[in-house]
C-alpha positions as a printed NumPy array, in Angstrom:
array([[102.226, 107.128, 104.623],
       [103.076, 106.068, 108.207],
       [100.883, 107.22 , 111.034],
       [102.055, 109.141, 114.071],
       [102.468, 107.033, 117.256],
       [ 99.963, 109.241, 119.104],
       [ 97.322, 108.369, 116.457],
       [ 97.924, 104.644, 116.971],
       [ 97.639, 105.073, 120.761],
       [ 94.416, 107.075, 120.327],
       [ 92.898, 104.386, 118.067],
       [ 93.899, 101.654, 120.522],
       [ 92.281, 103.425, 123.458],
       [ 89.136, 104.094, 121.394],
       [ 88.938, 100.368, 120.567],
       [ 89.283,  99.478, 124.258],
       [ 86.817, 102.129, 125.409],
       [ 84.2  , 100.9  , 122.895],
       [ 84.487,  97.292, 124.044],
       [ 81.412,  95.053, 124.415],
       [ 80.119,  94.582, 127.981],
       [ 81.285,  90.944, 128.254],
       [ 83.55 ,  88.206, 126.931],
       [ 80.343,  86.247, 126.322],
       [ 79.446,  88.908, 123.71 ],
       [ 82.971,  88.669, 122.28 ],
       [ 82.567,  84.889, 122.042],
       [ 79.369,  85.253, 120.022],
       [ 81.161,  87.732, 117.738],
       [ 84.106,  85.328, 117.298],
       [ 81.833,  82.394, 116.43 ],
       [ 79.976,  84.516, 113.867],
       [ 83.234,  85.808, 112.331],
       [ 85.205,  82.532, 112.001],
       [ 82.828,  79.59 , 112.641],
       [ 84.928,  77.014, 110.773],
       [ 88.357,  78.058, 112.047],
       [ 90.063,  75.817, 114.601],
       [ 89.517,  77.036, 118.172],
       [ 90.734,  74.326, 120.544],
       [ 92.896,  71.208, 120.479],
       [ 92.755,  68.641, 123.229],
       [ 94.362,  65.24 , 123.894],
       [ 92.473,  61.933, 123.981],
       [ 94.512,  59.183, 125.718],
       [ 94.577,  55.808, 123.896],
       [ 91.943,  53.298, 125.034],
       [ 94.679,  50.764, 125.835],
       [ 96.393,  53.256, 128.145],
       [ 99.638,  52.859, 126.185],
       [101.108,  54.948, 123.387],
       [100.803,  58.648, 122.559],
       [ 97.623,  60.691, 122.952],
       [ 95.501,  61.482, 119.919],
       [ 94.886,  65.229, 119.548],
       [ 91.42 ,  66.297, 118.435],
       [ 90.068,  69.727, 117.458],
       [ 86.973,  71.86 , 117.91 ],
       [ 86.115,  74.655, 115.486],
       [ 84.588,  77.83 , 116.913],
       [ 81.144,  76.632, 115.721],
       [ 81.603,  73.2  , 117.342],
       [ 82.806,  74.802, 120.579],
       [ 79.791,  77.156, 120.497],
       [ 77.372,  74.265, 120.121],
       [ 78.693,  72.753, 123.346],
       [ 78.981,  76.108, 125.147],
       [ 75.386,  77.067, 124.33 ],
       [ 74.132,  73.619, 125.393],
       [ 75.94 ,  73.962, 128.736],
       [ 74.525,  77.485, 129.21 ],
       [ 70.957,  76.333, 128.404],
       [ 71.384,  73.295, 130.653],
       [ 72.366,  75.518, 133.586],
       [ 69.421,  77.838, 132.914],
       [ 67.136,  74.791, 132.844],
       [ 68.553,  73.788, 136.261],
       [ 67.351,  77.168, 137.565],
       [ 70.6  ,  79.155, 137.528],
       [ 69.886,  82.899, 137.444],
       [ 72.075,  85.823, 136.307],
       [ 75.031,  86.474, 138.664],
       [ 74.363,  83.278, 140.637],
       [ 77.541,  81.316, 141.116],
       [ 78.464,  78.064, 139.408],
       [ 81.675,  76.556, 140.818],
       [ 84.269,  74.817, 138.65 ],
       [ 86.56 ,  72.28 , 140.367],
       [ 88.728,  70.723, 137.693],
       [ 92.219,  70.535, 136.294],
       [ 92.933,  72.402, 133.061],
       [ 91.163,  70.641, 130.186],
       [ 89.022,  71.711, 127.249],
       [ 85.808,  71.045, 129.22 ],
       [ 86.93 ,  73.661, 131.797],
       [ 87.017,  76.31 , 129.055],
       [ 83.68 ,  75.205, 127.571],
       [ 81.983,  75.095, 130.987],
       [ 83.328,  78.536, 131.945],
       [ 82.053,  80.028, 128.687],
       [ 78.73 ,  78.245, 129.218],
       [ 78.409,  79.779, 132.678],
       [ 79.21 ,  83.247, 131.298],
       [ 76.769,  82.871, 128.377],
       [ 74.051,  81.929, 130.885],
       [ 74.697,  85.274, 132.601],
       [ 75.929,  83.453, 135.718],
       [ 79.336,  83.791, 137.442],
       [ 82.118,  81.22 , 137.704],
       [ 83.63 ,  80.382, 141.089],
       [ 87.018,  78.745, 140.492],
       [ 88.246,  75.94 , 142.752],
       [ 91.659,  74.297, 142.453],
       [ 91.27 ,  70.522, 142.15 ],
       [ 93.953,  70.066, 144.851],
       [ 91.841,  71.989, 147.386],
       [ 90.825,  69.758, 150.31 ],
       [ 87.196,  69.061, 151.252],
       [ 87.115,  71.636, 154.084],
       [ 88.466,  74.532, 152.034],
       [ 86.365,  73.538, 148.994],
       [ 83.274,  73.617, 151.213],
       [ 84.295,  77.052, 152.546],
       [ 84.604,  78.44 , 148.987],
       [ 81.31 ,  76.873, 147.844],
       [ 79.537,  78.182, 150.947],
       [ 81.042,  81.689, 150.94 ],
       [ 80.292,  82.095, 147.212],
       [ 76.774,  80.64 , 147.641],
       [ 77.409,  78.484, 144.572],
       [ 74.231,  76.84 , 143.244],
       [ 75.879,  74.286, 140.947],
       [ 79.285,  72.624, 141.058],
       [ 80.934,  71.407, 137.864],
       [ 83.251,  68.688, 139.221],
       [ 85.973,  67.037, 137.163],
       [ 85.605,  63.473, 138.403],
       [ 84.632,  61.087, 141.19 ],
       [ 87.269,  62.585, 143.55 ],
       [ 85.834,  66.106, 143.254],
       [ 82.278,  64.752, 143.584],
       [ 83.284,  62.942, 146.79 ],
       [ 84.281,  66.251, 148.422],
       [ 80.845,  67.754, 147.669],
       [ 79.089,  64.622, 148.934],
       [ 81.092,  64.671, 152.16 ],
       [ 80.195,  68.318, 152.855],
       [ 76.704,  68.481, 151.369],
       [ 75.028,  69.141, 154.739],
       [ 77.126,  72.335, 155.025],
       [ 76.111,  73.553, 151.537],
       [ 72.402,  74.481, 151.569],
       [ 72.75 ,  76.601, 148.391],
       [ 74.219,  73.759, 146.309],
       [ 71.426,  72.148, 144.298],
       [ 73.349,  70.146, 141.652],
       [ 76.739,  68.654, 140.84 ],
       [ 77.688,  68.158, 137.179],
       [ 80.504,  65.63 , 136.641],
       [ 82.791,  66.097, 133.608],
       [ 84.34 ,  62.612, 133.675],
       [ 81.816,  60.23 , 135.262],
       [ 84.076,  57.128, 135.23 ],
       [ 83.813,  55.533, 138.669],
       [ 81.357,  58.161, 139.941],
       [ 77.948,  57.273, 141.364],
       [ 75.406,  59.413, 139.489],
       [ 72.333,  57.612, 140.826],
       [ 71.107,  60.513, 143.011],
       [ 68.908,  63.058, 141.26 ],
       [ 71.077,  66.059, 142.272],
       [ 74.066,  64.625, 140.35 ],
       [ 74.366,  64.433, 136.567],
       [ 77.121,  64.119, 133.975],
       [ 78.281,  66.98 , 131.75 ],
       [ 77.058,  64.985, 128.732],
       [ 73.594,  64.783, 130.3  ],
       [ 73.602,  68.526, 131.066],
       [ 74.493,  69.228, 127.425],
       [ 71.698,  66.929, 126.198],
       [ 69.173,  68.673, 128.42 ],
       [ 70.464,  72.07 , 127.283],
       [ 70.259,  71.123, 123.593],
       [ 66.645,  69.973, 124.064],
       [ 65.846,  73.244, 125.869],
       [ 67.385,  75.247, 122.997],
       [ 65.113,  73.503, 120.495],
       [ 62.179,  75.075, 122.324],
       [ 63.921,  78.453, 122.844],
       [ 66.455,  78.902, 119.99 ],
       [ 67.146,  82.585, 120.814],
       [ 67.771,  81.922, 124.512],
       [ 71.578,  82.405, 124.494],
       [ 71.477,  85.527, 122.339],
       [ 68.904,  87.017, 124.737],
       [ 70.876,  86.067, 127.868],
       [ 74.167,  87.411, 126.511],
       [ 72.434,  90.569, 125.26 ],
       [ 71.125,  91.233, 128.771],
       [ 74.583,  91.049, 130.443],
       [ 75.812,  94.401, 131.776],
       [ 79.449,  95.409, 132.156],
       [ 79.231,  95.578, 135.966],
       [ 77.553,  92.181, 136.335],
       [ 79.658,  89.638, 138.268],
       [ 81.447,  87.208, 135.934],
       [ 84.079,  85.491, 138.054],
       [ 84.769,  84.91 , 141.716],
       [ 88.377,  83.798, 142.18 ],
       [ 89.509,  82.852, 145.648],
       [ 93.102,  83.897, 146.199],
       [ 95.063,  80.951, 147.47 ],
       [ 96.891,  83.462, 149.642],
       [100.124,  82.875, 151.507],
       [ 98.346,  83.384, 154.844],
       [ 94.843,  82.855, 156.242],
       [ 91.515,  82.019, 154.593],
       [ 91.23 ,  82.711, 150.861],
       [ 89.4  ,  85.88 , 149.833],
       [ 86.91 ,  85.883, 146.958],
       [ 87.938,  88.471, 144.353],
       [ 84.904,  89.868, 142.474],
       [ 85.678,  90.383, 138.781],
       [ 82.817,  91.716, 136.628],
       [ 82.243,  90.928, 132.934],
       [ 83.863,  94.218, 131.945],
       [ 87.216,  93.155, 133.411],
       [ 87.497,  90.254, 130.962],
       [ 86.207,  92.248, 127.982],
       [ 88.831,  94.911, 128.743],
       [ 91.555,  92.268, 129.145],
       [ 90.669,  90.698, 125.791],
       [ 90.927,  94.038, 123.971],
       [ 94.009,  95.275, 125.869],
       [ 95.995,  92.057, 125.334],
       [ 95.148,  92.099, 121.626],
       [ 96.162,  95.778, 121.461],
       [ 99.708,  94.953, 122.642],
       [100.272,  93.144, 119.33 ],
       [101.877,  90.228, 121.167],
       [ 99.316,  87.716, 119.864],
       [ 97.584,  87.292, 116.511],
       [ 95.07 ,  85.034, 114.82 ],
       [ 97.958,  82.969, 113.39 ],
       [ 99.246,  81.889, 116.805],
       [ 99.064,  78.488, 118.465],
       [ 98.94 ,  78.75 , 122.262],
       [ 99.792,  75.845, 124.552],
       [ 97.633,  76.317, 127.65 ],
       [ 98.512,  74.146, 130.638],
       [ 98.396,  76.649, 133.521],
       [ 95.713,  76.093, 136.203],
       [ 92.547,  77.783, 134.919],
       [ 91.405,  78.245, 138.5  ],
       [ 94.233,  80.8  , 138.701],
       [ 93.726,  84.24 , 137.195],
       [ 96.893,  83.926, 135.064],
       [ 95.5  ,  80.88 , 133.27 ],
       [ 92.006,  82.323, 133.035],
       [ 93.065,  85.597, 131.358],
       [ 94.724,  83.668, 128.527],
       [ 91.289,  82.49 , 127.364],
       [ 90.087,  86.088, 126.893],
       [ 92.824,  87.261, 124.532],
       [ 92.386,  84.107, 122.449],
       [ 88.68 ,  84.808, 121.879],
       [ 89.454,  88.347, 120.728],
       [ 92.074,  87.367, 118.103],
       [ 90.716,  83.885, 117.281],
       [ 93.903,  81.805, 117.376],
       [ 94.206,  78.1  , 118.227],
       [ 94.673,  77.005, 121.848],
       [ 95.887,  73.513, 122.731],
       [ 94.581,  72.698, 126.218],
       [ 96.178,  70.12 , 128.535],
       [ 96.862,  70.774, 132.209],
       [ 98.951,  67.658, 132.871],
       [102.274,  69.166, 133.937],
       [104.049,  65.815, 133.544],
       [103.101,  65.876, 129.836],
       [104.614,  69.3  , 129.004],
       [107.914,  67.953, 127.635],
       [106.067,  65.313, 125.597],
       [103.423,  67.768, 124.327],
       [105.662,  70.627, 123.169],
       [107.013,  68.919, 119.997],
       [103.468,  67.713, 119.173],
       [101.645,  71.02 , 119.755],
       [104.506,  73.164, 118.355],
       [103.203,  76.334, 120.039],
       [104.139,  79.804, 118.897],
       [103.635,  81.112, 122.431],
       [102.859,  79.801, 125.892],
       [102.644,  81.194, 129.395],
       [104.332,  79.678, 132.419],
       [105.488,  80.423, 135.923],
       [109.229,  80.82 , 136.628],
       [109.47 ,  77.415, 138.33 ],
       [108.905,  75.747, 134.929],
       [111.788,  77.676, 133.328],
       [113.978,  76.876, 136.352],
       [113.154,  73.172, 135.957],
       [113.973,  73.245, 132.236],
       [117.249,  75.037, 132.966],
       [118.17 ,  72.56 , 135.716],
       [117.236,  69.641, 133.451],
       [119.373,  70.907, 130.545],
       [122.312,  71.503, 132.913],
       [121.921,  68.007, 134.433],
       [121.792,  66.397, 130.978],
       [124.964,  68.215, 129.946],
       [126.702,  67.185, 133.17 ],
       [125.681,  63.549, 132.636],
       [127.341,  63.703, 129.187],
       [130.744,  64.045, 130.807],
       [133.14 ,  66.882, 131.735],
       [133.741,  68.007, 128.118],
       [130.013,  68.28 , 127.323],
       [129.341,  70.114, 130.587],
       [132.155,  72.598, 129.871],
       [130.627,  73.313, 126.447],
       [127.227,  73.894, 128.118],
       [128.724,  76.266, 130.696],
       [130.61 ,  78.17 , 127.972],
       [127.49 ,  78.403, 125.775],
       [125.425,  79.6  , 128.763],
       [127.837,  82.454, 129.46 ],
       [127.989,  83.406, 125.785],
       [124.176,  83.326, 125.559],
       [123.755,  85.515, 128.625],
       [126.323,  88.041, 127.38 ],
       [124.703,  88.055, 123.926],
       [121.263,  88.708, 125.443],
       [122.502,  91.472, 127.741],
       [124.437,  93.289, 125.   ],
       [121.67 ,  92.993, 122.384],
       [118.982,  94.18 , 124.844],
       [121.178,  97.07 , 125.962],
       [121.857,  98.1  , 122.343],
       [118.166,  97.839, 121.463],
       [117.337, 100.11 , 124.399],
       [119.919, 102.712, 123.293],
       [119.708, 102.532, 119.491],
       [116.584, 100.536, 118.587],
       [118.749,  97.794, 116.999],
       [119.636,  94.526, 118.77 ],
       [123.177,  94.486, 117.388],
       [126.202,  92.829, 119.007],
       [129.961,  93.066, 118.27 ],
       [131.187,  90.722, 115.505],
       [133.24 ,  88.522, 117.861],
       [130.347,  87.968, 120.268],
       [128.021,  87.219, 117.348],
       [130.463,  84.601, 115.999],
       [130.752,  82.905, 119.396],
       [126.971,  82.94 , 119.738],
       [126.583,  81.166, 116.378],
       [128.788,  78.332, 117.637],
       [126.918,  78.177, 120.98 ],
       [123.636,  78.11 , 119.088],
       [124.727,  75.19 , 116.91 ],
       [126.094,  73.201, 119.867],
       [123.441,  73.881, 122.541],
       [120.652,  76.363, 121.887],
       [119.184,  74.948, 118.67 ],
       [118.499,  71.65 , 120.473],
       [116.765,  73.531, 123.286],
       [114.479,  75.332, 120.818],
       [113.619,  71.988, 119.185],
       [112.569,  70.65 , 122.606],
       [110.089,  73.57 , 122.805],
       [108.559,  72.527, 119.484],
       [110.72 ,  74.637, 117.168],
       [108.139,  77.386, 116.509],
       [108.127,  79.301, 119.799],
       [108.188,  83.1  , 119.36 ],
       [107.901,  83.94 , 123.016],
       [106.923,  82.74 , 126.471],
       [105.06 ,  84.904, 128.943],
       [106.154,  84.497, 132.559],
       [104.221,  85.707, 135.574],
       [103.019,  84.964, 139.117],
       [106.452,  85.49 , 140.734],
       [109.725,  87.058, 139.621],
       [111.958,  85.193, 137.191],
       [115.651,  85.279, 138.145],
       [117.237,  87.631, 135.546],
       [120.182,  85.278, 134.908],
       [117.755,  82.508, 133.935],
       [115.865,  84.994, 131.754],
       [119.12 ,  86.   , 130.021],
       [120.036,  82.328, 129.473],
       [116.763,  81.664, 127.633],
       [116.994,  84.973, 125.736],
       [120.443,  83.957, 124.514],
       [118.971,  80.617, 123.434],
       [116.375,  82.404, 121.291],
       [113.505,  81.619, 123.666],
       [112.237,  85.07 , 124.587],
       [110.622,  85.184, 128.022],
       [108.405,  88.234, 128.329],
       [107.797,  88.838, 132.005],
       [104.455,  90.326, 132.935],
       [102.825,  91.459, 136.136],
       [ 99.386,  91.546, 137.64 ],
       [ 97.339,  90.146, 140.484],
       [ 94.047,  88.354, 140.869],
       [ 92.69 ,  91.736, 141.947],
       [ 93.784,  93.286, 138.628],
       [ 92.523,  90.452, 136.382],
       [ 96.075,  89.091, 135.985],
       [ 97.584,  91.271, 133.262],
       [ 98.539,  94.849, 134.179],
       [102.039,  94.948, 132.697],
       [103.808,  92.954, 130.014],
       [107.079,  93.288, 128.186],
       [106.644,  94.646, 124.659],
       [107.854,  92.087, 122.121],
       [111.259,  92.936, 120.635],
       [111.765,  95.763, 123.116],
       [111.499,  93.465, 126.134],
       [113.884,  93.943, 129.044],
       [114.855,  90.963, 131.148],
       [114.539,  91.774, 134.848],
       [111.518,  94.032, 134.318],
       [107.805,  93.263, 133.878],
       [107.524,  95.697, 130.986],
       [105.038,  98.497, 130.448],
       [101.39 ,  98.918, 131.524],
       [ 98.661,  97.583, 129.259],
       [ 96.676, 100.267, 127.384],
       [ 94.165, 101.804, 129.79 ],
       [ 96.069, 100.836, 132.963],
       [ 97.439, 103.642, 135.147],
       [100.344, 103.176, 137.573],
       [102.041, 105.235, 140.236],
       [104.622, 104.48 , 142.907],
       [103.714, 105.498, 146.461],
       [106.175, 107.246, 148.774],
       [107.075, 103.928, 150.408],
       [107.717, 102.282, 147.012],
       [104.402, 100.415, 146.793],
       [102.945,  99.977, 143.303],
       [ 99.432, 101.42 , 142.893],
       [ 97.222, 100.542, 139.908],
       [ 94.01 , 101.977, 138.479],
       [ 92.004, 101.006, 135.416],
       [ 89.298,  98.785, 133.908],
       [ 91.032,  95.57 , 135.061],
       [ 90.721,  96.296, 138.786],
       [ 88.32 ,  94.179, 140.845],
       [ 85.033,  95.382, 142.344],
       [ 86.23 ,  94.232, 145.773],
       [ 86.453,  91.188, 148.016],
       [ 83.274,  89.108, 148.308],
       [ 81.464,  89.792, 151.615],
       [ 84.575,  91.588, 152.98 ],
       [ 84.015,  95.373, 152.769],
       [ 86.682,  96.114, 155.415],
       [ 89.326,  94.117, 153.534],
       [ 88.294,  95.845, 150.299],
       [ 88.683,  99.282, 151.914],
       [ 92.228,  98.365, 153.019],
       [ 93.445,  98.01 , 149.417],
       [ 91.011,  99.929, 147.207],
       [ 90.814, 103.716, 147.526],
       [ 87.516, 105.539, 146.749],
       [ 89.082, 107.078, 143.613],
       [ 89.926, 103.623, 142.221],
       [ 93.627, 103.266, 143.101],
       [ 94.469,  99.707, 144.138],
       [ 97.317,  99.001, 146.581],
       [ 99.158,  95.95 , 145.193],
       [101.324,  95.194, 148.222],
       [104.337,  94.971, 145.885],
       [107.379,  97.234, 145.909],
       [108.724,  98.439, 142.589],
       [110.564, 101.037, 140.531],
       [109.558, 102.689, 137.235],
       [112.203, 103.576, 134.65 ],
       [111.954, 107.006, 132.969],
       [110.465, 105.305, 129.873],
       [107.853, 103.356, 131.818],
       [109.324,  99.888, 132.454],
       [108.459,  98.47 , 135.885],
       [110.826,  96.431, 138.023],
       [109.388,  94.542, 141.001],
       [111.767,  94.435, 143.929],
       [109.681,  92.473, 146.454],
       [106.391,  91.888, 148.206],
       [105.893,  94.655, 150.768],
       [105.056,  92.116, 153.469],
       [108.099,  89.94 , 152.582],
       [110.666,  92.738, 153.037],
       [112.36 ,  92.381, 156.388],
       [114.78 ,  94.349, 158.528],
       [117.733,  92.761, 160.258],
       [118.467,  93.6  , 163.883],
       [121.187,  95.865, 162.483],
       [118.509,  97.96 , 160.775],
       [119.227,  96.895, 157.172],
       [116.28 ,  96.172, 154.852],
       [116.497,  93.004, 152.769],
       [114.358,  91.874, 149.814],
       [114.489,  88.074, 150.164],
       [113.116,  87.213, 146.716],
       [115.978,  89.141, 145.079],
       [118.571,  87.038, 146.92 ],
       [116.582,  83.842, 146.328],
       [116.365,  84.547, 142.594],
       [120.13 ,  85.101, 142.355],
       [120.783,  81.788, 144.1  ],
       [118.415,  79.86 , 141.794],
       [120.266,  81.25 , 138.787],
       [123.646,  80.28 , 140.253],
       [122.86 ,  76.801, 141.559],
       [121.317,  74.386, 139.025],
       [120.402,  71.956, 141.819],
       [118.   ,  74.358, 143.53 ],
       [114.253,  73.839, 143.525],
       [113.15 ,  76.254, 146.247],
       [115.007,  78.539, 148.62 ],
       [113.803,  80.762, 151.453],
       [115.958,  83.481, 153.003],
       [115.4  ,  84.238, 156.708],
       [116.705,  87.139, 158.788],
       [113.902,  89.337, 160.142],
       [115.048,  90.891, 163.445],
       [118.151,  88.65 , 163.384],
       [121.734,  89.834, 163.151],
       [122.501,  87.786, 160.016],
       [120.694,  85.962, 157.194],
       [120.246,  82.239, 156.763],
       [118.5  ,  80.07 , 154.178],
       [116.44 ,  76.916, 153.897],
       [117.226,  75.209, 150.582],
       [115.229,  72.467, 148.834],
       [116.981,  70.684, 145.981],
       [115.672,  69.524, 142.598],
       [115.412,  65.731, 142.853],
       [116.23 ,  64.694, 139.237],
       [119.249,  67.029, 139.083],
       [120.518,  65.976, 142.496],
       [120.186,  62.224, 141.864],
       [121.951,  62.651, 138.517],
       [124.853,  64.319, 140.326],
       [124.778,  61.638, 143.057],
       [125.124,  58.883, 140.431],
       [128.311,  60.528, 139.161],
       [129.69 ,  60.892, 142.707],
       [129.521,  57.384, 144.115],
       [126.   ,  57.591, 145.576],
       [124.063,  55.73 , 142.877],
       [121.022,  53.926, 144.277],
       [120.808,  56.104, 147.394],
       [117.501,  57.795, 148.212],
       [116.957,  61.534, 147.8  ],
       [116.889,  61.935, 151.607],
       [120.206,  60.094, 152.017],
       [121.869,  62.137, 149.266],
       [120.625,  65.423, 150.768],
       [121.998,  64.43 , 154.178],
       [125.448,  63.488, 152.846],
       [128.429,  65.759, 153.656],
       [129.357,  65.797, 149.949],
       [126.006,  67.392, 149.047],
       [126.31 ,  69.993, 151.815],
       [129.815,  70.812, 150.518],
       [128.478,  71.093, 146.941],
       [125.747,  73.577, 147.913],
       [128.109,  75.464, 150.234],
       [130.244,  76.249, 147.18 ],
       [127.264,  77.873, 145.461],
       [126.329,  79.813, 148.626],
       [129.879,  81.197, 148.78 ],
       [129.626,  82.265, 145.108],
       [126.284,  83.948, 145.864],
       [127.765,  85.837, 148.814],
       [130.566,  87.255, 146.645],
       [127.977,  89.36 , 144.784],
       [125.933,  90.496, 147.803],
       [126.207,  93.376, 150.27 ],
       [127.683,  92.193, 153.571],
       [124.328,  92.348, 155.396],
       [122.625,  90.31 , 152.66 ],
       [125.067,  87.397, 152.768],
       [123.893,  83.925, 153.797],
       [125.946,  82.932, 156.835],
       [124.333,  79.516, 157.352],
       [121.949,  77.239, 155.484],
       [120.14 ,  73.942, 155.912],
       [119.095,  71.508, 153.194],
       [115.503,  70.309, 153.48 ],
       [114.777,  66.557, 153.503],
       [112.246,  66.964, 150.674],
       [111.122,  69.596, 148.199],
       [108.435,  72.113, 149.139],
       [105.089,  71.412, 147.496],
       [101.429,  72.353, 147.162],
       [100.227,  69.146, 148.851],
       [101.937,  70.038, 152.157],
       [100.597,  73.612, 151.93 ],
       [104.087,  75.147, 151.576],
       [103.451,  76.499, 148.059],
       [100.329,  78.082, 146.614],
       [ 98.874,  76.395, 143.488],
       [100.732,  79.035, 141.45 ],
       [103.962,  77.875, 143.197],
       [104.525,  80.91 , 145.425],
       [106.227,  80.303, 148.762],
       [103.964,  80.313, 151.794],
       [106.681,  81.676, 154.053],
       [104.84 ,  81.385, 157.394],
       [104.005,  77.723, 156.66 ],
       [107.609,  76.885, 155.747],
       [108.875,  78.682, 158.85 ],
       [106.503,  76.727, 161.096],
       [107.356,  73.418, 159.441],
       [111.126,  73.891, 159.733],
       [111.369,  76.049, 162.868],
       [113.73 ,  73.488, 164.41 ],
       [116.236,  74.007, 161.574],
       [115.929,  77.802, 161.866],
       [116.483,  77.646, 165.639],
       [119.506,  75.417, 165.036],
       [121.078,  77.978, 162.683],
       [120.66 ,  80.822, 165.169],
       [121.415,  78.882, 168.365],
       [124.083,  80.785, 170.293],
       [125.03 ,  82.713, 167.147],
       [126.773,  86.046, 167.412],
       [127.831,  86.588, 163.773],
       [127.376,  90.081, 162.352]])
């Protein structure tokens, strides 16, 4: 006999409400339940430096042995409950083990992006009063050494990969040495970890994540143990992941989106393959064969641009087939999603289905193979995915479930529900998360995933967190009658032209990325101006592939970008964009940037969001040029 939906909802909420106080407690439960099951896979590069990586595994029991040794080692170094231990490393299995070790010690993890420079790293370590730094390698150690005089709270640095690092000073040790010391300590106190984890309270600080921010100094977001325990249970309750899954985890674990993926895994007990080397994604996918993975839209845009470039390089006939298949795929996805919404069945007319079968055989099946052949779904977050790119992948059988959340809400507040997903929306709220839309369109959230506040910044906390728990996201959105959320823009990014028209730049930017396969980044400008303009950065591999076909083989990226032929090419796409826009939204002028925007120059955050003020400052001369003497309406 089937159960009523309200009973299922009630059981789900009961499960979430009766959650343990911490993910550390969940980890102990997982280890006890499935000690011999595979937990993590990680790559080991060949000793010769040539050839493919060898992938090794850790069972839950093997992972626990290392986690408990790290926890005991930190306790032996004098780390107390809620004291901060910073983690400055790229995504690798040791990041996960160290984070769990910190949590099992009752301490709190401060995350630091490995790209962060010495000054900002020192600010984060100082503001968080971190006692220990777990540093990936000699480069991260060098930053701590350089700034040690400014870090009176820092007593030790633990180096994950000691190759080339000087460990001769007594305040520096390797991760292997920390684990050895911890294992010896556990021999004397075998119940230490169980006692420490048992003493953790729900409100105890677990993680301090510094928002990279698009302006100003980063703010430390205080996330207690309960946030992660809630996230683990709520993600599992969506039914989107199960113990049979294989996750490919490459996102930065210093970012809340990457970090939350470790919580759901512990709850359901599936395998996670961990490798943060972005340049290895294409190589890793057929090896790992994930059933799901999370990514930011830029990755899907790059894949789309790469597939389009490959088809174009195959000659006019091959490119025409790709373009035809793309349109068929998009139409198929739109019709099937629309029918599912209306009837609960993702049916399409016979003719469209027949065309889609041909498109699948010619184009889409190869794309799925490139993703490893077993992918059920991808989760996309951080910034909006252009709907046309989402529909392309949906038509190819690669279902991109957009989600939404912020560092301040522990990453996952909304996610699209499996089969019932709707491209262009971020889905429905997770169980236990409340949402309302303010009079000005701002999205407000309340629930167990919301932060305690900003570290040492009570005034900033009061600006966004109301006394009754409602959090002001700073995003503008719309809720459908059946609860699907659509994000229209960041509140602070909306601008008004001098003619009084409001414009959501990310909406226009997303449409252009979907239209133009050569685009890497685009920024629309027009605040207090009488027309809109754009700065456009092009995707280097796609552009140079096109250049080769158009008599510019061997020319540098900068020379190709500056050529009149390239400007004419992009102008064609801008004109196509303008055909679908309101008059006041249209892009009257644009400039191509001499290089792509990147994290290293500070123009993108580590999660690849545009830092608009930085880009404006950097290219003010091009903006001034576009508006010089202009009188266009």
